[in-house]
Structures are given as structure tokens and as C-alpha cells.
LONU-788646 format. One record per atom (N, C-alpha, C): x, y, z; atom name; residue in one letter. Coordinates in Angstrom, 3 decimals, decimal comma. Layout:
BEGIN
{{X; Y; Z}; 'CA'; 'A'},
...
END
This chain:
BEGIN
{{-26,368; 27,693; 59,200}; 'N'; 'X'},
{{-26,225; 28,747; 60,164}; 'CA'; 'X'},
{{-25,794; 30,036; 59,440}; 'C'; 'X'},
{{-26,423; 31,116; 59,810}; 'N'; 'X'},
{{-26,103; 32,416; 59,223}; 'CA'; 'X'},
{{-25,964; 33,432; 60,349}; 'C'; 'X'},
{{-24,967; 34,304; 60,238}; 'N'; 'X'},
{{-24,839; 35,391; 61,207}; 'CA'; 'X'},
{{-24,203; 36,601; 60,549}; 'C'; 'X'},
{{-24,490; 37,754; 61,111}; 'N'; 'X'},
{{-23,829; 38,988; 60,688}; 'CA'; 'X'},
{{-23,767; 39,929; 61,888}; 'C'; 'X'},
{{-22,903; 40,903; 61,800}; 'N'; 'X'},
{{-22,722; 41,863; 62,894}; 'CA'; 'X'},
{{-23,180; 43,262; 62,487}; 'C'; 'X'},
{{-24,217; 43,317; 61,672}; 'N'; 'X'},
{{-24,708; 44,589; 61,154}; 'CA'; 'X'},
{{-25,135; 45,568; 62,232}; 'C'; 'X'},
{{-25,773; 45,073; 63,297}; 'N'; 'X'},
{{-26,228; 45,965; 64,371}; 'CA'; 'X'},
{{-25,050; 46,655; 65,053}; 'C'; 'X'},
{{-23,985; 45,917; 65,269}; 'N'; 'X'},
{{-22,810; 46,500; 65,926}; 'CA'; 'X'},
{{-22,157; 47,563; 65,038}; 'C'; 'X'},
{{-22,084; 47,304; 63,745}; 'N'; 'X'},
{{-21,476; 48,261; 62,821}; 'CA'; 'X'},
{{-22,331; 49,517; 62,725}; 'C'; 'X'},
{{-23,645; 49,361; 62,682}; 'N'; 'X'},
{{-24,544; 50,520; 62,664}; 'CA'; 'X'},
{{-24,379; 51,326; 63,945}; 'C'; 'X'},
{{-24,229; 50,647; 65,071}; 'N'; 'X'},
{{-24,034; 51,351; 66,343}; 'CA'; 'X'},
{{-22,743; 52,177; 66,317}; 'C'; 'X'},
{{-21,667; 51,625; 65,760}; 'N'; 'X'},
{{-20,413; 52,380; 65,677}; 'CA'; 'X'},
{{-20,554; 53,598; 64,760}; 'C'; 'X'},
{{-21,268; 53,444; 63,668}; 'N'; 'X'},
{{-21,482; 54,588; 62,773}; 'CA'; 'X'},
{{-22,342; 55,650; 63,442}; 'C'; 'X'},
{{-23,343; 55,214; 64,194}; 'N'; 'X'},
{{-24,197; 56,156; 64,915}; 'CA'; 'X'},
{{-23,414; 56,898; 65,991}; 'C'; 'X'},
{{-22,564; 56,196; 66,703}; 'N'; 'X'},
{{-21,711; 56,832; 67,714}; 'CA'; 'X'},
{{-20,796; 57,863; 67,054}; 'C'; 'X'},
{{-20,235; 57,523; 65,905}; 'N'; 'X'},
{{-19,387; 58,468; 65,181}; 'CA'; 'X'},
{{-20,146; 59,717; 64,773}; 'C'; 'X'},
{{-21,370; 59,550; 64,287}; 'N'; 'X'},
{{-22,184; 60,689; 63,882}; 'CA'; 'X'},
{{-22,553; 61,561; 65,082}; 'C'; 'X'},
{{-23,013; 60,930; 66,153}; 'N'; 'X'},
{{-23,413; 61,679; 67,353}; 'CA'; 'X'},
{{-22,217; 62,403; 67,962}; 'C'; 'X'},
{{-21,069; 61,747; 68,013}; 'N'; 'X'},
{{-19,889; 62,408; 68,581}; 'CA'; 'X'},
{{-19,453; 63,587; 67,716}; 'C'; 'X'},
{{-19,628; 63,500; 66,404}; 'N'; 'X'},
{{-19,305; 64,626; 65,525}; 'CA'; 'X'},
{{-20,227; 65,809; 65,795}; 'C'; 'X'},
{{-21,499; 65,546; 65,941}; 'N'; 'X'},
{{-22,458; 66,620; 66,238}; 'CA'; 'X'},
{{-22,129; 67,274; 67,578}; 'C'; 'X'},
{{-21,848; 66,471; 68,590}; 'N'; 'X'},
{{-21,516; 67,010; 69,911}; 'CA'; 'X'},
{{-20,228; 67,822; 69,858}; 'C'; 'X'},
{{-19,238; 67,333; 69,142}; 'N'; 'X'},
{{-17,966; 68,043; 69,040}; 'CA'; 'X'},
{{-18,135; 69,391; 68,341}; 'C'; 'X'},
{{-18,868; 69,408; 67,242}; 'N'; 'X'},
{{-19,098; 70,661; 66,519}; 'CA'; 'X'},
{{-19,862; 71,649; 67,402}; 'C'; 'X'},
{{-20,872; 71,170; 68,127}; 'N'; 'X'},
{{-21,612; 72,048; 69,041}; 'CA'; 'X'},
{{-20,698; 72,604; 70,135}; 'C'; 'X'},
{{-19,843; 71,756; 70,684}; 'N'; 'X'},
{{-18,910; 72,222; 71,718}; 'CA'; 'X'},
{{-18,000; 73,322; 71,170}; 'C'; 'X'},
{{-17,390; 73,088; 70,014}; 'N'; 'X'},
{{-16,478; 74,086; 69,430}; 'CA'; 'X'},
{{-17,227; 75,393; 69,165}; 'C'; 'X'},
{{-18,430; 75,270; 68,637}; 'N'; 'X'},
{{-19,217; 76,483; 68,373}; 'CA'; 'X'},
{{-19,499; 77,242; 69,664}; 'C'; 'X'},
{{-19,976; 76,534; 70,691}; 'N'; 'X'},
{{-20,317; 77,206; 71,953}; 'CA'; 'X'},
{{-19,084; 77,721; 72,688}; 'C'; 'X'},
{{-17,979; 77,006; 72,601}; 'N'; 'X'},
{{-16,782; 77,395; 73,354}; 'CA'; 'X'},
{{-16,062; 78,583; 72,739}; 'C'; 'X'},
{{-16,102; 78,723; 71,425}; 'N'; 'X'},
{{-15,253; 79,728; 70,793}; 'CA'; 'X'},
{{-16,004; 80,875; 70,105}; 'C'; 'X'},
{{-17,225; 80,658; 69,665}; 'N'; 'X'},
{{-17,893; 81,739; 68,953}; 'CA'; 'X'},
{{-18,659; 82,693; 69,875}; 'C'; 'X'},
{{-19,583; 82,253; 70,709}; 'N'; 'X'},
{{-20,284; 83,214; 71,560}; 'CA'; 'X'},
{{-19,488; 83,618; 72,809}; 'C'; 'X'},
{{-18,353; 82,970; 73,025}; 'N'; 'X'},
{{-17,478; 83,271; 74,170}; 'CA'; 'X'},
{{-18,197; 83,063; 75,510}; 'C'; 'X'},
{{-19,046; 82,036; 75,563}; 'N'; 'X'},
{{-19,777; 81,732; 76,795}; 'CA'; 'X'},
{{-18,825; 81,279; 77,897}; 'C'; 'X'},
{{-17,899; 80,376; 77,565}; 'N'; 'X'},
{{-17,019; 79,801; 78,582}; 'CA'; 'X'},
{{-15,915; 80,754; 79,021}; 'C'; 'X'},
{{-15,631; 81,756; 78,247}; 'N'; 'X'},
{{-14,540; 82,676; 78,592}; 'CA'; 'X'},
{{-14,866; 83,518; 79,814}; 'C'; 'X'},
{{-16,138; 83,683; 80,123}; 'N'; 'X'},
{{-16,524; 84,399; 81,345}; 'CA'; 'X'},
{{-16,386; 83,512; 82,582}; 'C'; 'X'},
{{-16,372; 82,209; 82,366}; 'N'; 'X'},
{{-16,318; 81,254; 83,481}; 'CA'; 'X'},
{{-14,893; 80,807; 83,782}; 'C'; 'X'},
{{-14,071; 80,622; 82,763}; 'N'; 'X'},
{{-12,717; 80,073; 82,970}; 'CA'; 'X'},
{{-11,699; 80,819; 82,107}; 'C'; 'X'},
{{-10,452; 80,625; 82,474}; 'N'; 'X'},
{{-9,358; 81,274; 81,733}; 'CA'; 'X'},
{{-9,242; 80,653; 80,339}; 'C'; 'X'},
{{-8,679; 81,409; 79,424}; 'N'; 'X'},
{{-8,562; 80,941; 78,047}; 'CA'; 'X'},
{{-7,628; 79,737; 77,927}; 'C'; 'X'},
{{-6,566; 79,697; 78,719}; 'N'; 'X'},
{{-5,663; 78,536; 78,696}; 'CA'; 'X'},
{{-6,384; 77,269; 79,141}; 'C'; 'X'},
{{-7,223; 77,390; 80,146}; 'N'; 'X'},
{{-7,998; 76,232; 80,614}; 'CA'; 'X'},
{{-8,948; 75,753; 79,517}; 'C'; 'X'},
{{-9,559; 76,691; 78,832}; 'N'; 'X'},
{{-10,465; 76,346; 77,731}; 'CA'; 'X'},
{{-9,719; 75,606; 76,626}; 'C'; 'X'},
{{-8,500; 76,031; 76,316}; 'N'; 'X'},
{{-7,695; 75,357; 75,286}; 'CA'; 'X'},
{{-7,321; 73,941; 75,718}; 'C'; 'X'},
{{-7,009; 73,751; 76,985}; 'N'; 'X'},
{{-6,675; 72,406; 77,492}; 'CA'; 'X'},
{{-7,897; 71,501; 77,420}; 'C'; 'X'},
{{-9,048; 72,017; 77,821}; 'N'; 'X'},
{{-10,282; 71,229; 77,757}; 'CA'; 'X'},
{{-10,604; 70,876; 76,301}; 'C'; 'X'},
{{-10,415; 71,826; 75,411}; 'N'; 'X'},
{{-10,666; 71,577; 73,988}; 'CA'; 'X'},
{{-9,726; 70,507; 73,445}; 'C'; 'X'},
{{-8,465; 70,547; 73,859}; 'N'; 'X'},
{{-7,509; 69,526; 73,415}; 'CA'; 'X'},
{{-7,929; 68,143; 73,895}; 'C'; 'X'},
{{-8,370; 68,031; 75,139}; 'N'; 'X'},
{{-8,805; 66,747; 75,689}; 'CA'; 'X'},
{{-10,053; 66,253; 74,959}; 'C'; 'X'},
{{-11,013; 67,153; 74,761}; 'N'; 'X'},
{{-12,242; 66,769; 74,062}; 'CA'; 'X'},
{{-11,938; 66,372; 72,612}; 'C'; 'X'},
{{-11,015; 67,062; 71,973}; 'N'; 'X'},
{{-10,620; 66,711; 70,606}; 'CA'; 'X'},
{{-9,985; 65,327; 70,562}; 'C'; 'X'},
{{-9,135; 65,030; 71,522}; 'N'; 'X'},
{{-8,508; 63,707; 71,587}; 'CA'; 'X'},
{{-9,561; 62,614; 71,772}; 'C'; 'X'},
{{-10,507; 62,827; 72,669}; 'N'; 'X'},
{{-11,582; 61,852; 72,901}; 'CA'; 'X'},
{{-12,412; 61,676; 71,632}; 'C'; 'X'},
{{-12,716; 62,775; 70,970}; 'N'; 'X'},
{{-13,489; 62,730; 69,722}; 'CA'; 'X'},
{{-12,746; 61,917; 68,656}; 'C'; 'X'},
{{-11,463; 62,148; 68,508}; 'N'; 'X'},
{{-10,685; 61,422; 67,503}; 'CA'; 'X'},
{{-10,618; 59,928; 67,803}; 'C'; 'X'},
{{-10,547; 59,572; 69,087}; 'N'; 'X'},
{{-10,564; 58,148; 69,462}; 'CA'; 'X'},
{{-11,890; 57,518; 69,052}; 'C'; 'X'},
{{-13,019; 58,212; 69,354}; 'N'; 'X'},
{{-14,323; 57,698; 68,932}; 'CA'; 'X'},
{{-14,405; 57,552; 67,418}; 'C'; 'X'},
{{-13,859; 58,511; 66,718}; 'N'; 'X'},
{{-13,953; 58,546; 65,263}; 'CA'; 'X'},
{{-13,101; 57,456; 64,604}; 'C'; 'X'},
{{-11,898; 57,243; 65,121}; 'N'; 'X'},
{{-10,966; 56,302; 64,485}; 'CA'; 'X'},
{{-10,963; 54,909; 65,121}; 'C'; 'X'},
{{-11,711; 54,683; 66,190}; 'N'; 'X'},
{{-11,716; 53,389; 66,874}; 'CA'; 'X'},
{{-12,029; 52,222; 65,930}; 'C'; 'X'},
{{-13,093; 52,296; 65,114}; 'N'; 'X'},
{{-13,357; 51,160; 64,210}; 'CA'; 'X'},
{{-12,199; 50,873; 63,246}; 'C'; 'X'},
{{-11,536; 51,905; 62,774}; 'N'; 'X'},
{{-10,405; 51,695; 61,860}; 'CA'; 'X'},
{{-9,200; 51,118; 62,609}; 'C'; 'X'},
{{-8,939; 51,617; 63,807}; 'N'; 'X'},
{{-7,805; 51,114; 64,594}; 'CA'; 'X'},
{{-7,997; 49,653; 64,981}; 'C'; 'X'},
{{-9,237; 49,283; 65,262}; 'N'; 'X'},
{{-9,520; 47,910; 65,669}; 'CA'; 'X'},
{{-9,778; 46,988; 64,472}; 'C'; 'X'},
{{-9,698; 47,535; 63,265}; 'N'; 'X'},
{{-9,920; 46,776; 62,026}; 'CA'; 'X'},
{{-11,286; 46,092; 62,032}; 'C'; 'X'},
{{-12,316; 46,850; 62,426}; 'N'; 'X'},
{{-13,670; 46,312; 62,415}; 'CA'; 'X'},
{{-14,145; 46,140; 60,987}; 'C'; 'X'},
{{-14,809; 45,044; 60,731}; 'N'; 'X'},
{{-15,375; 44,734; 59,431}; 'CA'; 'X'},
{{-16,826; 44,308; 59,634}; 'C'; 'X'},
{{-17,661; 44,668; 58,672}; 'N'; 'X'},
{{-18,990; 44,071; 58,641}; 'CA'; 'X'},
{{-18,779; 42,650; 58,145}; 'C'; 'X'},
{{-19,326; 41,681; 58,860}; 'N'; 'X'},
{{-19,130; 40,267; 58,523}; 'CA'; 'X'},
{{-20,490; 39,610; 58,298}; 'C'; 'X'},
{{-20,607; 38,897; 57,205}; 'N'; 'X'},
{{-21,744; 38,022; 56,934}; 'CA'; 'X'},
{{-21,168; 36,626; 56,754}; 'C'; 'X'},
{{-21,621; 35,688; 57,576}; 'N'; 'X'},
{{-21,117; 34,318; 57,516}; 'CA'; 'X'},
{{-22,304; 33,387; 57,357}; 'C'; 'X'},
{{-22,202; 32,461; 56,412}; 'N'; 'X'},
{{-23,251; 31,474; 56,198}; 'CA'; 'X'},
{{-22,604; 30,125; 55,956}; 'C'; 'X'},
{{-23,155; 29,104; 56,592}; 'N'; 'X'},
{{-22,666; 27,738; 56,405}; 'CA'; 'X'},
{{-23,874; 26,815; 56,288}; 'C'; 'X'},
{{-23,925; 26,076; 55,209}; 'N'; 'X'},
{{-24,984; 25,087; 55,028}; 'CA'; 'X'},
{{-24,394; 23,855; 54,358}; 'C'; 'X'},
{{-25,259; 22,937; 53,939}; 'N'; 'X'},
{{-24,754; 21,682; 53,366}; 'CA'; 'X'},
{{-24,029; 21,880; 52,039}; 'C'; 'X'},
{{-24,279; 22,984; 51,352}; 'N'; 'X'},
{{-23,616; 23,246; 50,067}; 'CA'; 'X'},
{{-22,223; 23,839; 50,235}; 'C'; 'X'},
{{-22,032; 24,632; 51,285}; 'N'; 'X'},
{{-20,721; 25,241; 51,468}; 'CA'; 'X'},
{{-20,717; 26,393; 52,449}; 'C'; 'X'},
{{-19,651; 27,135; 52,394}; 'N'; 'X'},
{{-19,397; 28,233; 53,326}; 'CA'; 'X'},
{{-19,307; 29,523; 52,525}; 'C'; 'X'},
{{-19,962; 30,562; 53,042}; 'N'; 'X'},
{{-19,889; 31,887; 52,434}; 'CA'; 'X'},
{{-19,461; 32,877; 53,505}; 'C'; 'X'},
{{-18,446; 33,657; 53,196}; 'N'; 'X'},
{{-17,976; 34,710; 54,089}; 'CA'; 'X'},
{{-17,884; 35,993; 53,276}; 'C'; 'X'},
{{-18,640; 37,006; 53,707}; 'N'; 'X'},
{{-18,600; 38,311; 53,039}; 'CA'; 'X'},
{{-18,220; 39,349; 54,072}; 'C'; 'X'},
{{-17,472; 40,361; 53,633}; 'N'; 'X'},
{{-17,070; 41,413; 54,568}; 'CA'; 'X'},
{{-16,772; 42,690; 53,818}; 'C'; 'X'},
{{-16,847; 43,793; 54,564}; 'N'; 'X'},
{{-16,347; 45,054; 54,030}; 'CA'; 'X'},
{{-15,830; 45,898; 55,175}; 'C'; 'X'},
{{-14,901; 46,740; 54,844}; 'N'; 'X'},
{{-14,245; 47,603; 55,815}; 'CA'; 'X'},
{{-15,201; 48,706; 56,242}; 'C'; 'X'},
{{-15,156; 49,041; 57,516}; 'N'; 'X'},
{{-15,970; 50,134; 58,037}; 'CA'; 'X'},
{{-15,041; 51,266; 58,463}; 'C'; 'X'},
{{-15,617; 52,332; 58,932}; 'N'; 'X'},
{{-14,809; 53,450; 59,389}; 'CA'; 'X'},
{{-15,045; 54,671; 58,519}; 'C'; 'X'},
{{-14,097; 55,596; 58,556}; 'N'; 'X'},
{{-14,244; 56,841; 57,810}; 'CA'; 'X'},
{{-14,271; 56,613; 56,304}; 'C'; 'X'},
{{-13,403; 55,738; 55,831}; 'N'; 'X'},
{{-13,327; 55,458; 54,400}; 'CA'; 'X'},
{{-13,657; 53,979; 54,207}; 'C'; 'X'},
{{-14,939; 53,673; 53,953}; 'N'; 'X'},
{{-15,303; 52,269; 53,771}; 'CA'; 'X'},
{{-14,608; 51,674; 52,548}; 'C'; 'X'},
{{-14,343; 50,385; 52,627}; 'N'; 'X'},
{{-13,666; 49,714; 51,533}; 'CA'; 'X'},
{{-14,618; 48,913; 50,674}; 'C'; 'X'},
{{-14,061; 48,237; 49,690}; 'N'; 'X'},
{{-14,854; 47,378; 48,819}; 'CA'; 'X'},
{{-15,341; 46,167; 49,596}; 'C'; 'X'},
{{-16,478; 45,637; 49,163}; 'N'; 'X'},
{{-16,934; 44,407; 49,791}; 'CA'; 'X'},
{{-16,229; 43,242; 49,107}; 'C'; 'X'},
{{-15,939; 42,238; 49,881}; 'N'; 'X'},
{{-15,248; 41,055; 49,360}; 'CA'; 'X'},
{{-15,991; 39,820; 49,824}; 'C'; 'X'},
{{-15,740; 38,712; 49,160}; 'N'; 'X'},
{{-16,480; 37,496; 49,456}; 'CA'; 'X'},
{{-15,623; 36,264; 49,201}; 'C'; 'X'},
{{-15,855; 35,259; 50,016}; 'N'; 'X'},
{{-15,245; 33,942; 49,831}; 'CA'; 'X'},
{{-16,380; 32,935; 49,838}; 'C'; 'X'},
{{-16,409; 32,083; 48,844}; 'N'; 'X'},
{{-17,383; 31,001; 48,793}; 'CA'; 'X'},
{{-16,634; 29,701; 48,548}; 'C'; 'X'},
{{-16,802; 28,768; 49,473}; 'N'; 'X'},
{{-16,099; 27,487; 49,387}; 'CA'; 'X'},
{{-17,129; 26,365; 49,389}; 'C'; 'X'},
{{-17,149; 25,530; 48,351}; 'N'; 'X'},
{{-18,044; 24,361; 48,360}; 'CA'; 'X'},
{{-17,656; 23,426; 49,514}; 'C'; 'X'},
{{-18,639; 22,764; 50,088}; 'N'; 'X'},
{{-18,406; 21,914; 51,255}; 'CA'; 'X'},
{{-17,352; 20,840; 51,000}; 'C'; 'X'},
{{-17,329; 20,273; 49,798}; 'N'; 'X'},
{{-16,389; 19,188; 49,517}; 'CA'; 'X'},
{{-14,960; 19,678; 49,266}; 'C'; 'X'},
{{-14,755; 20,995; 49,159}; 'N'; 'X'},
{{-13,411; 21,538; 48,914}; 'CA'; 'X'},
{{-12,842; 22,265; 50,123}; 'C'; 'X'},
{{-13,639; 22,369; 51,196}; 'N'; 'X'},
{{-13,175; 23,044; 52,406}; 'CA'; 'X'},
{{-12,043; 22,238; 53,044}; 'C'; 'X'},
{{-10,939; 22,918; 53,397}; 'N'; 'X'},
{{-9,766; 22,219; 53,926}; 'CA'; 'X'},
{{-9,338; 22,720; 55,299}; 'C'; 'X'},
{{-10,213; 23,409; 56,002}; 'N'; 'X'},
{{-9,893; 23,846; 57,356}; 'CA'; 'X'},
{{-9,914; 25,354; 57,518}; 'C'; 'X'},
{{-9,600; 25,753; 58,720}; 'N'; 'X'},
{{-9,579; 27,175; 59,050}; 'CA'; 'X'},
{{-8,595; 27,403; 60,187}; 'C'; 'X'},
{{-8,306; 28,660; 60,412}; 'N'; 'X'},
{{-7,430; 29,031; 61,521}; 'CA'; 'X'},
{{-7,867; 30,404; 62,031}; 'C'; 'X'},
{{-7,996; 30,534; 63,340}; 'N'; 'X'},
{{-8,277; 31,829; 63,955}; 'CA'; 'X'},
{{-7,008; 32,261; 64,676}; 'C'; 'X'},
{{-6,485; 33,410; 64,292}; 'N'; 'X'},
{{-5,246; 33,927; 64,876}; 'CA'; 'X'},
{{-5,503; 35,298; 65,496}; 'C'; 'X'},
{{-4,555; 35,726; 66,306}; 'N'; 'X'},
{{-4,654; 37,049; 66,923}; 'CA'; 'X'},
{{-3,429; 37,867; 66,536}; 'C'; 'X'},
{{-3,595; 39,156; 66,637}; 'N'; 'X'},
{{-2,507; 40,076; 66,362}; 'CA'; 'X'},
{{-2,609; 41,282; 67,277}; 'C'; 'X'},
{{-1,593; 42,118; 67,251}; 'N'; 'X'},
{{-1,544; 43,347; 68,041}; 'CA'; 'X'},
{{-1,887; 43,069; 69,502}; 'C'; 'X'},
{{-1,104; 42,204; 70,113}; 'N'; 'X'},
{{-1,240; 41,851; 71,526}; 'CA'; 'X'},
{{-2,628; 41,294; 71,858}; 'C'; 'X'},
{{-3,203; 40,535; 70,933}; 'N'; 'X'},
{{-4,491; 39,890; 71,173}; 'CA'; 'X'},
{{-5,701; 40,775; 70,926}; 'C'; 'X'},
{{-5,499; 41,985; 70,437}; 'N'; 'X'},
{{-6,619; 42,899; 70,214}; 'CA'; 'X'},
{{-7,330; 42,627; 68,886}; 'C'; 'X'},
{{-6,626; 42,135; 67,887}; 'N'; 'X'},
{{-7,205; 41,843; 66,585}; 'CA'; 'X'},
{{-7,319; 40,328; 66,421}; 'C'; 'X'},
{{-8,441; 39,884; 65,859}; 'N'; 'X'},
{{-8,661; 38,468; 65,576}; 'CA'; 'X'},
{{-8,878; 38,301; 64,074}; 'C'; 'X'},
{{-8,270; 37,258; 63,524}; 'N'; 'X'},
{{-8,341; 37,016; 62,089}; 'CA'; 'X'},
{{-8,804; 35,587; 61,824}; 'C'; 'X'},
{{-9,603; 35,434; 60,773}; 'N'; 'X'},
{{-10,050; 34,122; 60,327}; 'CA'; 'X'},
{{-9,426; 33,856; 58,964}; 'C'; 'X'},
{{-8,718; 32,727; 58,866}; 'N'; 'X'},
{{-8,138; 32,299; 57,596}; 'CA'; 'X'},
{{-8,833; 31,011; 57,187}; 'C'; 'X'},
{{-9,396; 31,005; 55,995}; 'N'; 'X'},
{{-10,055; 29,812; 55,464}; 'CA'; 'X'},
{{-9,145; 29,135; 54,451}; 'C'; 'X'},
{{-9,210; 27,807; 54,425}; 'N'; 'X'},
{{-8,397; 27,017; 53,497}; 'CA'; 'X'},
{{-9,312; 26,219; 52,573}; 'C'; 'X'},
{{-8,846; 26,041; 51,348}; 'N'; 'X'},
{{-9,610; 25,298; 50,355}; 'CA'; 'X'},
{{-8,675; 24,369; 49,592}; 'C'; 'X'},
{{-9,197; 23,216; 49,193}; 'N'; 'X'},
{{-8,432; 22,288; 48,356}; 'CA'; 'X'},
{{-8,519; 22,753; 46,904}; 'C'; 'X'},
{{-7,358; 22,984; 46,308}; 'N'; 'X'},
{{-7,286; 23,402; 44,908}; 'CA'; 'X'},
{{-6,231; 22,536; 44,231}; 'C'; 'X'},
{{-6,645; 21,739; 43,273}; 'N'; 'X'},
{{-5,752; 20,842; 42,532}; 'CA'; 'X'},
{{-4,897; 19,995; 43,473}; 'C'; 'X'},
{{-5,534; 19,452; 44,490}; 'N'; 'X'},
{{-4,841; 18,571; 45,423}; 'CA'; 'X'},
{{-3,973; 19,285; 46,452}; 'C'; 'X'},
{{-3,923; 20,601; 46,416}; 'N'; 'X'},
{{-3,112; 21,387; 47,357}; 'CA'; 'X'},
{{-4,039; 22,156; 48,306}; 'C'; 'X'},
{{-3,505; 22,482; 49,455}; 'N'; 'X'},
{{-4,249; 23,282; 50,424}; 'CA'; 'X'},
{{-3,873; 24,747; 50,209}; 'C'; 'X'},
{{-4,853; 25,571; 49,822}; 'N'; 'X'},
{{-4,616; 26,988; 49,552}; 'CA'; 'X'},
{{-5,321; 27,840; 50,607}; 'C'; 'X'},
{{-4,640; 28,892; 51,046}; 'N'; 'X'},
{{-5,193; 29,774; 52,075}; 'CA'; 'X'},
{{-5,721; 31,058; 51,445}; 'C'; 'X'},
{{-6,859; 31,493; 51,929}; 'N'; 'X'},
{{-7,368; 32,814; 51,563}; 'CA'; 'X'},
{{-6,711; 33,849; 52,465}; 'C'; 'X'},
{{-6,791; 35,091; 52,077}; 'N'; 'X'},
{{-6,264; 36,186; 52,890}; 'CA'; 'X'},
{{-7,012; 36,218; 54,218}; 'C'; 'X'},
{{-6,303; 36,390; 55,346}; 'N'; 'X'},
{{-6,989; 36,473; 56,637}; 'CA'; 'X'},
{{-7,985; 37,642; 56,678}; 'C'; 'X'},
{{-9,133; 37,395; 57,293}; 'N'; 'X'},
{{-10,197; 38,391; 57,417}; 'CA'; 'X'},
{{-10,308; 38,775; 58,887}; 'C'; 'X'},
{{-10,324; 40,069; 59,165}; 'N'; 'X'},
{{-10,463; 40,538; 60,538}; 'CA'; 'X'},
{{-11,879; 40,257; 61,043}; 'C'; 'X'},
{{-11,979; 39,509; 62,143}; 'N'; 'X'},
{{-13,273; 39,216; 62,760}; 'CA'; 'X'},
{{-13,347; 39,851; 64,147}; 'C'; 'X'},
{{-12,569; 40,887; 64,365}; 'N'; 'X'},
{{-12,509; 41,557; 65,657}; 'CA'; 'X'},
{{-13,870; 42,118; 66,063}; 'C'; 'X'},
{{-14,671; 42,549; 65,104}; 'N'; 'X'},
{{-15,963; 43,153; 65,420}; 'CA'; 'X'},
{{-17,008; 42,129; 65,858}; 'C'; 'X'},
{{-16,747; 40,844; 65,652}; 'N'; 'X'},
{{-17,687; 39,822; 66,115}; 'CA'; 'X'},
{{-17,576; 39,666; 67,626}; 'C'; 'X'},
{{-18,691; 39,383; 68,262}; 'N'; 'X'},
{{-18,675; 39,121; 69,703}; 'CA'; 'X'},
{{-18,053; 37,741; 69,940}; 'C'; 'X'},
{{-17,692; 37,471; 71,168}; 'N'; 'X'},
{{-17,102; 36,168; 71,504}; 'CA'; 'X'},
{{-18,084; 35,042; 71,189}; 'C'; 'X'},
{{-19,356; 35,278; 71,416}; 'N'; 'X'},
{{-20,382; 34,280; 71,133}; 'CA'; 'X'},
{{-20,471; 34,012; 69,624}; 'C'; 'X'},
{{-20,396; 35,066; 68,818}; 'N'; 'X'},
{{-20,437; 34,901; 67,370}; 'CA'; 'X'},
{{-19,193; 34,179; 66,865}; 'C'; 'X'},
{{-18,026; 34,502; 67,420}; 'N'; 'X'},
{{-16,799; 33,805; 67,023}; 'CA'; 'X'},
{{-16,898; 32,321; 67,341}; 'C'; 'X'},
{{-17,486; 31,999; 68,494}; 'N'; 'X'},
{{-17,654; 30,591; 68,880}; 'CA'; 'X'},
{{-18,604; 29,875; 67,915}; 'C'; 'X'},
{{-19,671; 30,560; 67,475}; 'N'; 'X'},
{{-20,601; 29,953; 66,519}; 'CA'; 'X'},
{{-19,919; 29,699; 65,175}; 'C'; 'X'},
{{-19,101; 30,633; 64,725}; 'N'; 'X'},
{{-18,371; 30,454; 63,475}; 'CA'; 'X'},
{{-17,427; 29,262; 63,597}; 'C'; 'X'},
{{-16,683; 29,189; 64,685}; 'N'; 'X'},
{{-15,755; 28,074; 64,891}; 'CA'; 'X'},
{{-16,495; 26,744; 64,954}; 'C'; 'X'},
{{-17,638; 26,733; 65,621}; 'N'; 'X'},
{{-18,441; 25,498; 65,711}; 'CA'; 'X'},
{{-18,902; 25,048; 64,327}; 'C'; 'X'},
{{-19,384; 25,994; 63,515}; 'N'; 'X'},
{{-19,828; 25,649; 62,169}; 'CA'; 'X'},
{{-18,669; 25,160; 61,317}; 'C'; 'X'},
{{-17,524; 25,811; 61,421}; 'N'; 'X'},
{{-16,366; 25,399; 60,637}; 'CA'; 'X'},
{{-15,797; 24,070; 61,108}; 'C'; 'X'},
{{-15,876; 23,780; 62,394}; 'N'; 'X'},
{{-15,433; 22,476; 62,900}; 'CA'; 'X'},
{{-16,267; 21,346; 62,309}; 'C'; 'X'},
{{-17,541; 21,601; 62,089}; 'N'; 'X'},
{{-18,398; 20,591; 61,460}; 'CA'; 'X'},
{{-17,877; 20,256; 60,073}; 'C'; 'X'},
{{-17,527; 21,263; 59,314}; 'N'; 'X'},
{{-17,000; 21,029; 57,957}; 'CA'; 'X'},
{{-15,614; 20,396; 58,008}; 'C'; 'X'},
{{-14,821; 20,831; 58,952}; 'N'; 'X'},
{{-13,471; 20,291; 59,067}; 'CA'; 'X'},
{{-13,516; 18,796; 59,312}; 'C'; 'X'},
{{-14,445; 18,357; 60,181}; 'N'; 'X'},
{{-14,537; 16,934; 60,465}; 'CA'; 'X'},
{{-15,130; 16,162; 59,286}; 'C'; 'X'},
{{-15,874; 16,857; 58,421}; 'N'; 'X'},
{{-16,483; 16,193; 57,266}; 'CA'; 'X'},
{{-15,514; 16,065; 56,101}; 'C'; 'X'},
{{-14,439; 16,812; 56,110}; 'N'; 'X'},
{{-13,578; 16,659; 54,952}; 'CA'; 'X'},
{{-12,365; 17,488; 55,052}; 'C'; 'X'},
END
């Protein structure tokens, strides 16, 4: 089984780009040609600009606040592969975990920030000990995708 959330991440980047274009156009139209100053008071224009700026910043920083990651997950008879990278304004390095099927020692899905963030922790057998990898944010996965990941990992968990 293989899955990734590339379409969702592209959609968030597209929303960020479109909202930036709309915001720049609004600022240009509101303050340079003075179109809105004939219609409304300057204080009202400043309040509207503050609200629009706040909405724009929420759109811009939402992926970072929600810890969205591009996720590639693959599970087959040889093992489990999990790749991810940070999205948002400042993308991060891509990282990867590869666990052979015979060394997989379980997983755990946890939540944080009042249930808004979801994390996947994978475990591997190393020298007879159970070692945990760093938790990976899977918040950007849909509920259906999270269920598929859990189903695939449960298969391995029962196998060893």
C-alpha cells in the first residue's frame, strides 16, 4: 500500500499564492489610487485593512500552525517507508524512515494541542531493544488516509 498527500499540500500552496495576489491587489487599490476614500472614511478603511491583513496572515501561516507535512507512506512485504518534509513559508529538509518488516516493533498515533495535531511514532527492534523514531506530524492526512496507515501498520504489528 502506498499513499501521499501531495494534492492537499499543493492546494495549500496554491491558496497561499492566490491569497497573496489578492492581498497585494487590495492594498494597491485601497491606498494608491484612493478609490475607497471617496466611498468610506479613512478610519473605516484602516479597520477593514486590519481585518483583511489578519485573514491573510491566517491563510499564510495555517500550514505552519497546523504542522502540515507532505507525507509519503509505503508498506509492502519488505518493510515500511515513511518520508516527509515540512511545508509552509520556509520548507524544511526531507526526512525518511525505512524499517525492514522483520524489525518493525509497533507504532503509536498520538494527539497534541487539544487534539488538533496528530503524530505517528514508529518503533523498531534494535539489538533486542525497542527504539522509537521521532514522532512525525500526520495532521495533513485525511481521516481516511490515517485509517489506511493504521490498518497497514496493524498488519505488520500482528506479524512481528
